[in-house]
Steps between C-alpha positions, in 0.01 A plus 500: 500500500672604831716234671384338821693359793465137599291610798257685272471198265436262796230732634300456186580143424181318395415188694224252547337547842420212734124528560538333838724769645491817271275802552218462249243755382181495698241261355763321285353165382649213706531265198712741293876556538601863543786606276731796488622407152416260216564133518587330174399163343777259414363517147603870464832491315814711572445678162152598603616638836772698323253637247299663785793737551537601135353835390375609160351797324150396582555517877710816513212689665435245773542612863823402677435418858792533741545228769424759770151581369245486779274270290768236513500481878315186606260472665394798289428818705294663222211246504307268729305186429141475619248220496189643320184478689279714279233258352465722192873474413577241236791363718295488822672246737822529310783755533565840360786743493457845646709814516658555846574861409438745212665371183579762240454444121763283333638371836616143525274321737662156505670241280310194374697219657460128457645190341660567158440220246527452129183496293506132402196296592713277728628800699161691525220451756183489291290562802676811636319839504820677598720447196631818334714529188849620591653499147317347203795529275722278710210298622483561878211559729467554879244302702396615848249218570711328767763769586511874455457830677229759559449558128309167469220660693425786260150444356361585160293821493202349322198492724674718762574835331446676166861467406837380645721721703820301447664296216767233431811650343825354379805651678854428605608463865838469658574146619811344667760364252830361636653517152465873473766729646243707687310188608176601326343466159175619326241223440161507328199472729128587498366742758169647603503876457250771581342625169647821362307826548405505139524783246207676654617429856185317592681239700741747667364392846655157463378243757369616836611365832271194565377467139515161329771457239322386186656385175367350171553137450369537144180350353702199375561401861129509584401317182746223595353494849146461354605208285678333794190560721274344240726198469522460884137580552611759752194728531677754727792542267272520208285771661814707584640471153174592338460809725853609415435459127178692520652791692 
């Protein structure tokens, strides 16, 4: 990894933005804190933090994202948040994530940022719909229910399109580390990437400018939502979950 000057490191130093004064993405929800990097629960141990920087044979093919990558600039210039007004859209009245320019196959769109916590019951919000596994082996997840970035607005494709055009992928990014000689280290993260073109090249067009970025939450997510909606007697949530499972 090439060395960086202190000025370079400072330029990409992650920081938590003050929502009262920082420039926020258009249509950012007022009750959610906008982040430029993860925050960490006090229950996350030093050993777990260190383990996020360890590499193994299983992750040898993961993408390595340099600190200067355009997708790490926040607010993110590659996407925009929109409040959805289409009544036929499953997330009508909520927010969606849309490409602000053409996004080629395999391109990183944005990191999934939020509050990193361990997977114990005492450190997990059972009501969150924004909790994503960061590393099952070391027992960490990242929750964007109260704080995050543009990634939390990416909707599931079910009921919107025939298939997703983006996906969650494990990767490594450069983060500031005062203990390293060059001031940086590689750390495990989860990002949203444009799907690859595929062997037949059917997805070679990537995501068009203005097109909604759609991922797959997995059927397990929607089954969990259906159970929760039934328990809460929430007819709107139940209808949305059933439509997604039927799609």
